[in-house]
C-alpha positions as CSV (number, residue, x, y, z in Angstrom):
1,M,199.6,171.0,24.2
2,E,198.2,169.5,27.0
3,T,194.8,169.2,25.5
4,T,196.0,167.4,22.7
5,I,197.8,164.7,24.8
6,T,194.6,164.4,26.9
7,K,192.3,163.9,24.0
8,A,194.7,161.2,22.9
9,R,194.9,159.3,25.8
10,A,191.0,159.4,25.9
11,C,191.2,157.3,22.5
12,K,190.2,153.6,22.8
13,T,191.1,152.2,19.8
14,S,194.1,153.1,17.0
15,A,191.9,154.4,14.7
16,E,191.0,157.0,17.0
17,L,194.9,157.9,17.4
18,Y,195.3,157.5,13.9
19,A,192.4,160.0,12.9
20,L,193.5,162.8,15.5
21,A,197.4,162.3,14.0
22,E,195.8,163.6,10.8
23,E,194.6,166.4,12.3
24,L,197.7,167.3,13.4
25,S,199.2,166.5,9.9
26,Q,197.2,169.1,8.7
27,A,198.2,171.5,11.4
28,V,201.7,171.0,10.8
29,S,201.0,171.7,6.7
30,D,199.1,174.9,7.6
31,S,202.2,176.1,9.9
32,E,204.7,175.2,7.2
33,E,202.8,177.0,4.8
34,G,202.6,180.4,7.2
35,L,206.6,179.5,7.7
36,E,206.8,179.9,4.1
37,R,204.9,182.9,3.7
38,A,206.7,184.8,6.8
39,E,210.0,183.9,4.9
40,Y,209.5,185.1,1.5
41,A,207.7,188.6,3.3
42,F,211.2,188.2,5.3
43,D,209.1,188.7,8.6
44,W,211.2,187.8,11.3
45,A,208.8,187.8,13.6
46,A,206.4,185.8,12.2
47,I,209.3,183.2,11.3
48,E,209.9,183.0,14.9
49,H,206.2,182.5,15.5
50,Y,206.0,179.8,12.7
51,V,209.0,178.2,13.6
52,G,207.5,177.3,16.8
53,L,204.1,176.3,15.8
54,V,205.7,173.7,13.5
55,A,208.2,172.7,16.4
56,H,204.9,172.6,18.2
57,W,202.6,170.5,16.1
58,K,205.2,168.1,14.6
59,Y,206.2,166.9,18.1
60,L,202.5,165.9,18.8
61,Y,201.9,164.4,15.3
62,K,205.2,162.0,15.9
63,T,204.0,161.3,19.5
64,I,200.6,160.4,18.7
65,Y,201.4,158.7,15.7
66,G,203.5,156.6,17.5
67,W,200.8,156.0,20.1
68,A,198.8,155.0,17.0
69,R,200.8,152.6,15.6
70,D,201.5,150.9,19.4
71,L,198.3,150.7,19.7
72,D,197.7,149.0,16.3
73,E,200.0,146.5,16.7
74,K,198.5,145.6,20.1
75,E,195.2,145.6,18.7
76,V,196.5,143.3,15.7
77,Y,198.7,140.6,18.5
78,E,195.0,140.8,20.5
79,F,192.9,139.8,17.3
80,D,195.5,136.8,16.6
81,E,195.3,135.6,20.4
82,L,191.5,135.6,20.4
83,K,191.2,133.8,16.8
84,I,193.9,131.1,17.6
85,Q,192.1,130.5,21.0
86,W,188.5,130.7,19.0
87,E,190.1,127.8,16.6
88,L,191.6,126.0,19.4
89,K,188.2,125.6,21.1
90,N,186.4,124.9,18.0
91,G,189.0,122.2,16.8
92,L,189.9,124.1,13.7
93,S,193.4,123.4,12.5
94,L,195.9,126.3,12.3
């Protein structure tokens, strides 16, 4: 978990965070599939293992997706601000 959070904190753009969130989404799906297989096999040890994995990956996915969304909003706001400044500087009407 710490490695993934460190990797996410190194991301500079929302696109990088969204890409990482997509990887985590795949890990969630894989863990859910493993949980389903364990349930059909009535393998309680495997069920316990996969429940932990699903929780782990979902937590990371939701956290990093939220960071990506927040950064995306910030990037859009900053772009809009730069656009307004450029238009004002160049005498263009809004």
